[in-house]
Biopython code that builds the backbone (N, CA, C, O; Angstrom):
import numpy as np
from Bio.PDB.StructureBuilder import StructureBuilder

atoms = [
    (1, "MET", "N", (30.000, -30.825, 33.709)),
    (1, "MET", "CA", (29.574, -32.086, 33.489)),
    (1, "MET", "C", (28.706, -31.744, 32.142)),
    (1, "MET", "O", (28.020, -30.729, 32.024)),
    (2, "ALA", "N", (28.833, -32.643, 31.262)),
    (2, "ALA", "CA", (28.057, -32.175, 29.689)),
    (2, "ALA", "C", (27.199, -33.489, 29.368)),
    (2, "ALA", "O", (27.732, -34.599, 29.380)),
    (3, "LYS", "N", (26.154, -33.348, 29.148)),
    (3, "LYS", "CA", (25.170, -35.161, 28.893)),
    (3, "LYS", "C", (24.689, -34.594, 27.216)),
    (3, "LYS", "O", (24.567, -33.469, 26.731)),
    (4, "LEU", "N", (24.509, -35.953, 26.683)),
    (4, "LEU", "CA", (23.630, -36.317, 25.588)),
    (4, "LEU", "C", (22.771, -37.031, 25.791)),
    (4, "LEU", "O", (22.867, -37.646, 26.853)),
    (5, "GLU", "N", (21.798, -37.254, 25.109)),
    (5, "GLU", "CA", (20.944, -38.262, 25.071)),
    (5, "GLU", "C", (20.259, -38.493, 23.934)),
    (5, "GLU", "O", (19.551, -37.638, 23.400)),
    (6, "LYS", "N", (20.444, -39.772, 23.455)),
    (6, "LYS", "CA", (19.743, -40.243, 22.040)),
    (6, "LYS", "C", (18.834, -41.359, 22.008)),
    (6, "LYS", "O", (18.894, -42.162, 22.939)),
    (7, "THR", "N", (17.901, -41.554, 20.968)),
    (7, "THR", "CA", (17.671, -42.610, 20.621)),
    (7, "THR", "C", (17.890, -43.093, 19.339)),
    (7, "THR", "O", (17.614, -42.308, 18.432)),
    (8, "LEU", "N", (18.444, -44.516, 18.944)),
    (8, "LEU", "CA", (18.994, -44.997, 17.952)),
    (8, "LEU", "C", (18.481, -46.105, 17.114)),
    (8, "LEU", "O", (18.067, -46.849, 18.002)),
    (9, "GLN", "N", (18.279, -46.596, 16.216)),
    (9, "GLN", "CA", (18.329, -47.442, 15.802)),
    (9, "GLN", "C", (19.304, -48.199, 14.983)),
    (9, "GLN", "O", (20.085, -47.726, 14.157)),
    (10, "GLY", "N", (19.148, -49.473, 15.335)),
    (10, "GLY", "CA", (20.064, -50.203, 14.505)),
    (10, "GLY", "C", (20.641, -51.845, 15.399)),
    (10, "GLY", "O", (19.988, -52.289, 16.343)),
    (11, "ASP", "N", (21.669, -52.406, 14.982)),
    (11, "ASP", "CA", (22.321, -53.165, 15.493)),
    (11, "ASP", "C", (22.736, -52.912, 17.051)),
    (11, "ASP", "O", (23.744, -52.206, 17.064)),
    (12, "PHE", "N", (22.337, -53.223, 18.268)),
    (12, "PHE", "CA", (23.164, -52.791, 19.215)),
    (12, "PHE", "C", (24.666, -53.341, 19.213)),
    (12, "PHE", "O", (25.557, -52.555, 19.533)),
    (13, "GLU", "N", (24.966, -54.581, 18.886)),
    (13, "GLU", "CA", (26.373, -54.803, 19.015)),
    (13, "GLU", "C", (27.317, -54.058, 18.373)),
    (13, "GLU", "O", (28.427, -53.659, 18.724)),
    (14, "GLN", "N", (26.471, -53.902, 17.035)),
    (14, "GLN", "CA", (27.365, -53.101, 16.055)),
    (14, "GLN", "C", (27.487, -51.151, 16.261)),
    (14, "GLN", "O", (28.125, -50.250, 15.718)),
    (15, "ILE", "N", (26.666, -51.242, 17.146)),
    (15, "ILE", "CA", (26.585, -49.803, 17.606)),
    (15, "ILE", "C", (27.466, -49.414, 18.595)),
    (15, "ILE", "O", (28.172, -48.408, 18.533)),
    (16, "LEU", "N", (27.430, -50.211, 19.517)),
    (16, "LEU", "CA", (28.358, -50.505, 20.815)),
    (16, "LEU", "C", (30.157, -50.456, 20.339)),
    (16, "LEU", "O", (31.072, -49.772, 20.798)),
    (17, "GLN", "N", (30.145, -51.313, 19.431)),
    (17, "GLN", "CA", (31.594, -51.657, 18.840)),
    (17, "GLN", "C", (32.409, -50.398, 18.218)),
    (17, "GLN", "O", (33.560, -50.018, 18.431)),
    (18, "TYR", "N", (31.030, -49.712, 17.071)),
    (18, "TYR", "CA", (31.508, -48.396, 16.425)),
    (18, "TYR", "C", (31.620, -47.141, 17.470)),
    (18, "TYR", "O", (32.367, -46.189, 17.245)),
    (19, "ILE", "N", (30.953, -47.222, 18.415)),
    (19, "ILE", "CA", (31.230, -46.002, 19.256)),
    (19, "ILE", "C", (32.603, -46.289, 20.094)),
    (19, "ILE", "O", (33.576, -45.549, 20.241)),
    (20, "GLU", "N", (32.399, -47.422, 20.526)),
    (20, "GLU", "CA", (34.261, -47.946, 21.278)),
    (20, "GLU", "C", (35.338, -47.619, 20.333)),
    (20, "GLU", "O", (36.412, -47.195, 20.759)),
    (21, "THR", "N", (35.169, -47.751, 19.347)),
    (21, "THR", "CA", (36.246, -47.634, 18.234)),
    (21, "THR", "C", (36.593, -46.042, 17.955)),
    (21, "THR", "O", (37.597, -45.369, 18.189)),
    (22, "GLY", "N", (35.396, -45.760, 17.389)),
    (22, "GLY", "CA", (35.529, -44.060, 17.264)),
    (22, "GLY", "C", (35.782, -43.290, 18.557)),
    (22, "GLY", "O", (36.246, -42.163, 18.383)),
    (23, "ILE", "N", (35.596, -43.624, 19.670)),
    (23, "ILE", "CA", (36.037, -42.937, 20.776)),
    (23, "ILE", "C", (37.720, -43.036, 20.873)),
    (23, "ILE", "O", (38.465, -42.057, 20.934)),
    (24, "LEU", "N", (38.064, -44.190, 20.874)),
    (24, "LEU", "CA", (39.396, -44.923, 21.196)),
    (24, "LEU", "C", (40.139, -44.343, 19.926)),
    (24, "LEU", "O", (41.202, -43.778, 20.186)),
    (25, "ASN", "N", (39.802, -44.381, 18.734)),
    (25, "ASN", "CA", (40.565, -43.516, 17.570)),
    (25, "ASN", "C", (40.412, -42.282, 17.316)),
    (25, "ASN", "O", (41.208, -41.716, 16.566)),
    (26, "GLY", "N", (39.456, -41.677, 17.834)),
    (26, "GLY", "CA", (39.553, -40.067, 18.129)),
    (26, "GLY", "C", (40.371, -39.188, 18.691)),
    (26, "GLY", "O", (40.543, -38.014, 18.364)),
    (27, "SER", "N", (40.950, -39.886, 19.681)),
    (27, "SER", "CA", (41.985, -39.087, 20.408)),
    (27, "SER", "C", (43.151, -40.183, 20.915)),
    (27, "SER", "O", (43.009, -41.370, 21.212)),
    (28, "MET", "N", (44.538, -39.223, 20.902)),
    (28, "MET", "CA", (45.584, -40.136, 21.148)),
    (28, "MET", "C", (45.348, -40.548, 22.582)),
    (28, "MET", "O", (45.547, -41.756, 22.712)),
    (29, "SER", "N", (45.085, -40.106, 23.405)),
    (29, "SER", "CA", (45.167, -40.196, 24.829)),
    (29, "SER", "C", (43.953, -40.980, 25.217)),
    (29, "SER", "O", (43.868, -41.309, 26.400)),
    (30, "ALA", "N", (43.077, -41.299, 24.454)),
    (30, "ALA", "CA", (41.596, -41.764, 25.014)),
    (30, "ALA", "C", (42.025, -43.491, 25.377)),
    (30, "ALA", "O", (42.936, -44.111, 24.829)),
    (31, "SER", "N", (41.101, -44.016, 26.430)),
    (31, "SER", "CA", (41.819, -45.255, 26.677)),
    (31, "SER", "C", (39.883, -45.804, 27.488)),
    (31, "SER", "O", (39.044, -45.209, 28.165)),
    (32, "LEU", "N", (39.979, -47.010, 26.967)),
    (32, "LEU", "CA", (38.789, -47.416, 27.547)),
    (32, "LEU", "C", (38.866, -48.060, 29.123)),
    (32, "LEU", "O", (39.400, -49.168, 29.157)),
    (33, "GLU", "N", (38.487, -47.613, 30.207)),
    (33, "GLU", "CA", (38.962, -47.829, 31.486)),
    (33, "GLU", "C", (37.874, -48.828, 32.061)),
    (33, "GLU", "O", (38.264, -49.643, 32.897)),
    (34, "ASP", "N", (36.957, -48.830, 31.799)),
    (34, "ASP", "CA", (35.944, -50.343, 31.890)),
    (34, "ASP", "C", (34.759, -50.501, 31.019)),
    (34, "ASP", "O", (34.317, -49.566, 30.351)),
    (35, "GLY", "N", (34.282, -51.608, 31.030)),
    (35, "GLY", "CA", (32.831, -52.049, 30.749)),
    (35, "GLY", "C", (32.003, -52.670, 31.620)),
    (35, "GLY", "O", (32.620, -53.173, 32.560)),
    (36, "SER", "N", (30.546, -52.856, 31.660)),
    (36, "SER", "CA", (30.019, -53.543, 31.895)),
    (36, "SER", "C", (28.577, -53.904, 31.156)),
    (36, "SER", "O", (27.728, -53.100, 30.770)),
    (37, "ASP", "N", (28.552, -55.432, 31.068)),
    (37, "ASP", "CA", (27.173, -55.614, 30.307)),
    (37, "ASP", "C", (26.092, -56.610, 31.109)),
    (37, "ASP", "O", (26.421, -57.563, 31.816)),
    (38, "PHE", "N", (24.684, -56.154, 30.825)),
    (38, "PHE", "CA", (23.859, -56.968, 31.563)),
    (38, "PHE", "C", (22.732, -57.049, 30.493)),
    (38, "PHE", "O", (22.496, -56.239, 29.595)),
    (39, "ARG", "N", (21.999, -58.377, 30.836)),
    (39, "ARG", "CA", (20.936, -58.848, 30.179)),
    (39, "ARG", "C", (20.115, -59.403, 31.275)),
    (39, "ARG", "O", (20.567, -59.902, 32.306)),
    (40, "SER", "N", (18.428, -59.226, 30.852)),
    (40, "SER", "CA", (17.444, -59.471, 31.818)),
    (40, "SER", "C", (16.200, -59.891, 30.959)),
    (40, "SER", "O", (15.575, -58.912, 30.550)),
    (41, "GLY", "N", (15.792, -60.859, 30.661)),
    (41, "GLY", "CA", (14.903, -61.124, 29.896)),
    (41, "GLY", "C", (15.306, -60.858, 28.313)),
    (41, "GLY", "O", (16.192, -61.454, 27.700)),
    (42, "THR", "N", (14.414, -59.785, 27.786)),
    (42, "THR", "CA", (14.814, -59.088, 26.690)),
    (42, "THR", "C", (15.567, -57.998, 26.717)),
    (42, "THR", "O", (15.953, -57.479, 25.669)),
    (43, "ALA", "N", (15.836, -57.566, 27.781)),
    (43, "ALA", "CA", (16.395, -56.289, 28.099)),
    (43, "ALA", "C", (17.676, -56.324, 28.131)),
    (43, "ALA", "O", (18.349, -57.052, 28.861)),
    (44, "ARG", "N", (18.226, -55.237, 27.037)),
    (44, "ARG", "CA", (20.080, -55.018, 27.549)),
    (44, "ARG", "C", (20.402, -54.084, 27.903)),
    (44, "ARG", "O", (19.689, -53.091, 27.764)),
    (45, "CYS", "N", (21.676, -54.030, 28.537)),
    (45, "CYS", "CA", (22.225, -52.479, 28.797)),
    (45, "CYS", "C", (23.994, -52.660, 28.858)),
    (45, "CYS", "O", (24.509, -53.705, 29.255)),
    (46, "SER", "N", (24.587, -51.777, 28.520)),
    (46, "SER", "CA", (25.780, -51.711, 28.345)),
    (46, "SER", "C", (26.490, -50.599, 29.020)),
    (46, "SER", "O", (25.840, -49.554, 29.023)),
    (47, "VAL", "N", (27.646, -50.545, 29.590)),
    (47, "VAL", "CA", (28.322, -49.150, 29.842)),
    (47, "VAL", "C", (29.667, -48.998, 29.592)),
    (47, "VAL", "O", (30.412, -49.872, 30.034)),
    (48, "ARG", "N", (30.014, -48.318, 29.139)),
    (48, "ARG", "CA", (31.629, -48.121, 29.027)),
    (48, "ARG", "C", (31.916, -46.985, 29.873)),
    (48, "ARG", "O", (31.031, -46.277, 30.353)),
    (49, "VAL", "N", (33.333, -46.788, 30.081)),
    (49, "VAL", "CA", (33.764, -45.778, 30.710)),
    (49, "VAL", "C", (35.087, -45.079, 30.163)),
    (49, "VAL", "O", (36.065, -45.558, 30.738)),
    (50, "PHE", "N", (35.385, -44.227, 29.356)),
    (50, "PHE", "CA", (36.272, -43.869, 28.659)),
    (50, "PHE", "C", (36.948, -42.882, 29.161)),
    (50, "PHE", "O", (36.161, -41.985, 29.463)),
    (51, "GLU", "N", (38.450, -42.501, 29.493)),
    (51, "GLU", "CA", (39.035, -41.235, 29.982)),
    (51, "GLU", "C", (40.104, -40.813, 28.731)),
    (51, "GLU", "O", (40.602, -41.588, 27.914)),
    (52, "ARG", "N", (40.255, -39.687, 28.809)),
    (52, "ARG", "CA", (41.253, -39.230, 27.686)),
    (52, "ARG", "C", (41.917, -37.908, 28.566)),
    (52, "ARG", "O", (41.381, -37.675, 29.650)),
    (53, "TYR", "N", (43.023, -37.067, 28.152)),
    (53, "TYR", "CA", (43.852, -36.296, 28.525)),
    (53, "TYR", "C", (43.055, -34.758, 28.017)),
    (53, "TYR", "O", (43.350, -34.451, 26.861)),
    (54, "SER", "N", (42.489, -34.176, 28.440)),
    (54, "SER", "CA", (42.414, -32.526, 27.491)),
    (54, "SER", "C", (43.579, -31.520, 27.743)),
    (54, "SER", "O", (43.954, -31.265, 28.887)),
    (55, "TYR", "N", (44.110, -30.988, 26.693)),
    (55, "TYR", "CA", (44.727, -30.184, 26.627)),
    (55, "TYR", "C", (44.782, -28.947, 26.946)),
    (55, "TYR", "O", (45.725, -28.303, 27.406)),
    (56, "MET", "N", (43.191, -28.475, 26.551)),
    (56, "MET", "CA", (42.346, -27.382, 26.535)),
    (56, "MET", "C", (42.477, -27.347, 27.988)),
    (56, "MET", "O", (43.122, -26.330, 28.241)),
    (57, "GLY", "N", (42.147, -28.028, 29.184)),
    (57, "GLY", "CA", (41.645, -28.186, 30.448)),
    (57, "GLY", "C", (43.119, -28.577, 31.223)),
    (57, "GLY", "O", (43.223, -28.585, 32.449)),
    (58, "SER", "N", (44.077, -28.854, 30.424)),
    (58, "SER", "CA", (45.256, -29.423, 31.220)),
    (58, "SER", "C", (45.105, -30.658, 32.184)),
    (58, "SER", "O", (46.065, -30.950, 32.896)),
    (59, "ASN", "N", (43.599, -31.619, 32.258)),
    (59, "ASN", "CA", (43.161, -32.408, 32.957)),
    (59, "ASN", "C", (42.876, -33.396, 32.085)),
    (59, "ASN", "O", (42.876, -33.399, 30.854)),
    (60, "ARG", "N", (42.555, -34.507, 33.136)),
    (60, "ARG", "CA", (41.800, -35.614, 32.176)),
    (60, "ARG", "C", (40.209, -35.673, 32.694)),
    (60, "ARG", "O", (39.649, -35.460, 33.770)),
    (61, "VAL", "N", (39.760, -36.095, 31.294)),
    (61, "VAL", "CA", (38.221, -36.368, 31.589)),
    (61, "VAL", "C", (37.770, -37.332, 31.450)),
    (61, "VAL", "O", (38.525, -38.189, 30.992)),
    (62, "SER", "N", (36.335, -37.747, 31.750)),
    (62, "SER", "CA", (35.738, -39.281, 31.744)),
    (62, "SER", "C", (34.411, -39.117, 31.023)),
    (62, "SER", "O", (33.665, -38.248, 31.474)),
    (63, "LEU", "N", (34.053, -39.730, 30.103)),
    (63, "LEU", "CA", (33.222, -40.023, 29.358)),
    (63, "LEU", "C", (32.565, -41.475, 29.607)),
    (63, "LEU", "O", (33.049, -42.569, 29.319)),
    (64, "ASN", "N", (31.137, -41.138, 30.315)),
    (64, "ASN", "CA", (30.341, -42.545, 30.526)),
    (64, "ASN", "C", (29.337, -43.003, 29.584)),
    (64, "ASN", "O", (28.292, -42.402, 29.832)),
    (65, "VAL", "N", (29.214, -43.714, 28.723)),
    (65, "VAL", "CA", (28.195, -44.234, 27.658)),
    (65, "VAL", "C", (27.196, -45.210, 28.065)),
    (65, "VAL", "O", (27.668, -46.346, 28.039)),
    (66, "THR", "N", (26.241, -45.172, 28.352)),
    (66, "THR", "CA", (25.419, -46.419, 28.712)),
    (66, "THR", "C", (24.196, -46.583, 27.091)),
    (66, "THR", "O", (23.638, -45.658, 26.499)),
    (67, "LEU", "N", (24.144, -47.772, 26.848)),
    (67, "LEU", "CA", (23.324, -48.164, 25.723)),
    (67, "LEU", "C", (22.082, -49.083, 26.568)),
    (67, "LEU", "O", (22.340, -49.805, 27.531)),
    (68, "PHE", "N", (21.252, -48.968, 26.223)),
    (68, "PHE", "CA", (19.834, -49.640, 26.514)),
    (68, "PHE", "C", (19.043, -50.026, 25.775)),
    (68, "PHE", "O", (18.634, -49.160, 25.002)),
    (69, "GLN", "N", (18.493, -51.298, 25.630)),
    (69, "GLN", "CA", (17.648, -51.498, 24.692)),
    (69, "GLN", "C", (16.628, -52.837, 25.295)),
    (69, "GLN", "O", (17.027, -53.921, 25.721)),
    (70, "ASN", "N", (15.207, -52.355, 25.168)),
    (70, "ASN", "CA", (14.586, -53.640, 25.396)),
    (70, "ASN", "C", (13.772, -54.238, 24.375)),
    (70, "ASN", "O", (13.305, -53.501, 23.507)),
    (71, "ASP", "N", (13.497, -55.677, 24.353)),
    (71, "ASP", "CA", (12.669, -56.596, 23.284)),
    (71, "ASP", "C", (12.946, -56.175, 21.767)),
    (71, "ASP", "O", (12.144, -56.273, 20.838)),
    (72, "GLY", "N", (13.997, -55.782, 21.725)),
    (72, "GLY", "CA", (14.629, -55.368, 20.122)),
    (72, "GLY", "C", (14.224, -54.153, 19.600)),
    (72, "GLY", "O", (14.221, -53.999, 18.379)),
    (73, "GLY", "N", (13.869, -53.238, 20.374)),
    (73, "GLY", "CA", (13.331, -52.077, 20.121)),
    (73, "GLY", "C", (14.186, -50.978, 19.781)),
    (73, "GLY", "O", (15.266, -51.251, 19.258)),
    (74, "ASP", "N", (13.842, -49.625, 20.018)),
    (74, "ASP", "CA", (14.728, -48.460, 20.139)),
    (74, "ASP", "C", (16.082, -48.666, 21.209)),
    (74, "ASP", "O", (16.038, -49.376, 22.214)),
    (75, "ILE", "N", (17.096, -48.003, 20.828)),
    (75, "ILE", "CA", (18.293, -47.975, 21.705)),
    (75, "ILE", "C", (18.793, -47.141, 22.071)),
    (75, "ILE", "O", (19.608, -46.555, 21.359)),
    (76, "HIS", "N", (18.462, -46.659, 23.583)),
    (76, "HIS", "CA", (18.703, -45.212, 24.041)),
    (76, "HIS", "C", (19.824, -45.159, 24.862)),
    (76, "HIS", "O", (20.187, -46.004, 25.679)),
    (77, "LEU", "N", (20.370, -44.039, 24.564)),
    (77, "LEU", "CA", (22.005, -43.613, 24.710)),
    (77, "LEU", "C", (21.718, -43.032, 25.713)),
    (77, "LEU", "O", (20.554, -42.670, 25.888)),
    (78, "SER", "N", (22.600, -42.810, 26.549)),
    (78, "SER", "CA", (23.018, -41.617, 27.647)),
    (78, "SER", "C", (24.815, -41.505, 27.657)),
    (78, "SER", "O", (25.576, -42.473, 27.662)),
    (79, "ALA", "N", (25.160, -40.231, 27.660)),
    (79, "ALA", "CA", (26.295, -39.913, 27.659)),
    (79, "ALA", "C", (26.800, -38.889, 28.430)),
    (79, "ALA", "O", (26.574, -37.711, 28.154)),
    (80, "ILE", "N", (27.529, -39.268, 29.464)),
    (80, "ILE", "CA", (27.518, -37.660, 30.380)),
    (80, "ILE", "C", (29.202, -37.942, 30.928)),
    (80, "ILE", "O", (29.671, -38.939, 31.477)),
    (81, "THR", "N", (29.744, -36.882, 30.608)),
    (81, "THR", "CA", (31.299, -36.646, 30.723)),
    (81, "THR", "C", (31.217, -35.942, 32.337)),
    (81, "THR", "O", (30.208, -35.554, 32.926)),
    (82, "ALA", "N", (32.658, -35.932, 32.811)),
    (82, "ALA", "CA", (32.729, -35.540, 34.509)),
    (82, "ALA", "C", (34.566, -35.330, 34.212)),
    (82, "ALA", "O", (35.344, -35.898, 33.445)),
    (83, "GLY", "N", (34.736, -34.234, 35.235)),
    (83, "GLY", "CA", (36.170, -34.161, 35.683)),
    (83, "GLY", "C", (36.997, -33.311, 34.717)),
    (83, "GLY", "O", (38.216, -33.480, 34.752)),
    (84, "GLY", "N", (36.453, -32.349, 33.794)),
    (84, "GLY", "CA", (37.004, -31.604, 33.361)),
    (84, "GLY", "C", (37.308, -30.295, 34.011)),
    (84, "GLY", "O", (37.734, -29.364, 33.327)),
    (85, "SER", "N", (37.104, -30.170, 35.351)),
    (85, "SER", "CA", (37.315, -28.664, 36.155)),
    (85, "SER", "C", (38.696, -28.618, 37.083)),
    (85, "SER", "O", (39.390, -29.562, 37.461)),
    (86, "GLN", "N", (38.837, -27.338, 37.295)),
    (86, "GLN", "CA", (40.179, -27.098, 37.768)),
    (86, "GLN", "C", (39.667, -26.519, 39.338)),
    (86, "GLN", "O", (40.404, -26.474, 40.323)),
    (87, "ALA", "N", (38.497, -26.177, 39.306)),
    (87, "ALA", "CA", (38.215, -25.320, 40.000)),
    (87, "ALA", "C", (38.002, -26.252, 41.787)),
    (87, "ALA", "O", (37.658, -27.434, 41.747)),
    (88, "LEU", "N", (38.244, -25.575, 43.189)),
    (88, "LEU", "CA", (37.986, -26.179, 44.078)),
    (88, "LEU", "C", (36.585, -26.486, 44.622)),
    (88, "LEU", "O", (36.253, -27.450, 45.312)),
    (89, "PHE", "N", (35.761, -25.379, 44.130)),
    (89, "PHE", "CA", (34.547, -25.383, 45.215)),
    (89, "PHE", "C", (33.495, -25.363, 44.075)),
    (89, "PHE", "O", (32.387, -25.773, 44.420)),
    (90, "PHE", "N", (33.656, -24.861, 42.440)),
    (90, "PHE", "CA", (32.785, -24.252, 41.578)),
    (90, "PHE", "C", (33.575, -25.320, 40.299)),
    (90, "PHE", "O", (34.695, -25.826, 40.366)),
    (91, "LYS", "N", (32.786, -25.408, 39.423)),
    (91, "LYS", "CA", (32.953, -25.732, 38.035)),
    (91, "LYS", "C", (33.672, -24.667, 36.787)),
    (91, "LYS", "O", (32.916, -24.064, 36.026)),
    (92, "ILE", "N", (35.025, -24.531, 36.688)),
    (92, "ILE", "CA", (35.206, -23.712, 35.702)),
    (92, "ILE", "C", (35.986, -24.402, 34.902)),
    (92, "ILE", "O", (36.658, -25.344, 35.321)),
    (93, "ASN", "N", (35.987, -23.898, 33.286)),
    (93, "ASN", "CA", (36.643, -24.958, 32.294)),
    (93, "ASN", "C", (36.344, -26.221, 32.351)),
    (93, "ASN", "O", (36.913, -27.186, 32.863)),
    (94, "THR", "N", (35.305, -26.086, 31.715)),
    (94, "THR", "CA", (34.586, -27.663, 31.195)),
    (94, "THR", "C", (35.014, -27.583, 29.815)),
    (94, "THR", "O", (34.435, -28.494, 29.223)),
    (95, "TRP", "N", (35.622, -27.046, 29.157)),
    (95, "TRP", "CA", (35.973, -27.114, 27.675)),
    (95, "TRP", "C", (36.250, -28.195, 27.275)),
    (95, "TRP", "O", (35.873, -28.556, 26.161)),
    (96, "GLY", "N", (37.112, -29.130, 28.231)),
    (96, "GLY", "CA", (37.604, -30.727, 28.064)),
    (96, "GLY", "C", (36.413, -31.759, 28.015)),
    (96, "GLY", "O", (36.416, -32.865, 27.475)),
    (97, "GLU", "N", (35.567, -31.244, 28.587)),
    (97, "GLU", "CA", (34.188, -32.219, 28.905)),
    (97, "GLU", "C", (33.453, -32.207, 27.599)),
    (97, "GLU", "O", (33.150, -33.235, 26.992)),
    (98, "GLU", "N", (33.186, -31.008, 27.206)),
    (98, "GLU", "CA", (32.496, -30.444, 26.322)),
    (98, "GLU", "C", (33.193, -30.942, 24.854)),
    (98, "GLU", "O", (32.444, -31.309, 23.949)),
    (99, "ALA", "N", (34.391, -30.937, 24.701)),
    (99, "ALA", "CA", (35.029, -31.265, 23.727)),
    (99, "ALA", "C", (34.973, -33.118, 23.345)),
    (99, "ALA", "O", (34.860, -33.641, 22.236)),
    (100, "PHE", "N", (35.091, -33.751, 24.632)),
    (100, "PHE", "CA", (34.968, -34.961, 24.675)),
    (100, "PHE", "C", (33.884, -35.561, 24.050)),
    (100, "PHE", "O", (33.907, -36.334, 23.091)),
    (101, "LEU", "N", (32.690, -35.031, 24.833)),
    (101, "LEU", "CA", (31.025, -35.458, 24.076)),
    (101, "LEU", "C", (30.741, -35.005, 22.666)),
    (101, "LEU", "O", (29.906, -35.542, 21.938)),
    (102, "GLU", "N", (31.530, -33.935, 22.318)),
    (102, "GLU", "CA", (31.504, -33.692, 20.872)),
    (102, "GLU", "C", (31.906, -34.702, 19.968)),
    (102, "GLU", "O", (31.177, -35.049, 19.039)),
    (103, "LYS", "N", (33.123, -35.242, 20.198)),
    (103, "LYS", "CA", (33.627, -36.511, 19.766)),
    (103, "LYS", "C", (32.455, -37.436, 19.455)),
    (103, "LYS", "O", (32.052, -37.777, 18.342)),
    (104, "LEU", "N", (32.006, -37.763, 20.609)),
    (104, "LEU", "CA", (31.023, -39.051, 20.303)),
    (104, "LEU", "C", (29.380, -38.432, 19.525)),
    (104, "LEU", "O", (28.495, -39.167, 19.087)),
    (105, "GLN", "N", (29.368, -37.005, 19.544)),
    (105, "GLN", "CA", (28.098, -36.398, 18.910)),
    (105, "GLN", "C", (28.454, -36.448, 17.266)),
    (105, "GLN", "O", (27.528, -36.505, 16.457)),
    (106, "GLU", "N", (29.679, -36.425, 16.881)),
    (106, "GLU", "CA", (30.323, -36.637, 15.613)),
    (106, "GLU", "C", (29.889, -38.204, 15.089)),
    (106, "GLU", "O", (29.151, -38.590, 14.183)),
    (107, "LEU", "N", (30.532, -38.757, 15.885)),
    (107, "LEU", "CA", (30.005, -40.384, 15.711)),
    (107, "LEU", "C", (28.653, -40.291, 15.113)),
    (107, "LEU", "O", (28.306, -40.119, 13.944)),
    (108, "LEU", "N", (27.879, -40.471, 16.366)),
    (108, "LEU", "CA", (26.289, -40.526, 15.865)),
    (108, "LEU", "C", (26.066, -39.604, 14.927)),
    (108, "LEU", "O", (24.946, -39.488, 14.429)),
]
sb = StructureBuilder()
sb.init_structure("model")
sb.init_model(0)
sb.init_chain("A")
sb.init_seg("    ")
for serial, (resi, resn, name, xyz) in enumerate(atoms, 1):
    if name == "N":
        sb.init_residue(resn, " ", resi, " ")
    sb.init_atom(name, np.array(xyz, "f"), 0.0, 1.0, " ", f" {name:<3s}", serial, name[0])
structure = sb.get_structure()
């Protein structure tokens, strides 16, 4: 598992759309599996789950991206990858997870 956390500034919707488009265009096998959007008062949260095939790991990996903003302030991003291991009892070969997260880092 690989994780990235950042604080961003800008328009929430534009950043979310930019991430979606960038991830989907960044890999031939990338897909948006599902998403969810919440609002409560001045707080908002968007979750997106992407998946792609990892040639290096010969498996599929997922990327969960969460954006959170309260009262129009900073946007908090948390991105976590999973599924890039081939071992039964412990994790080996996590290159696919790290490469998927690097795509998001390049966008940001």
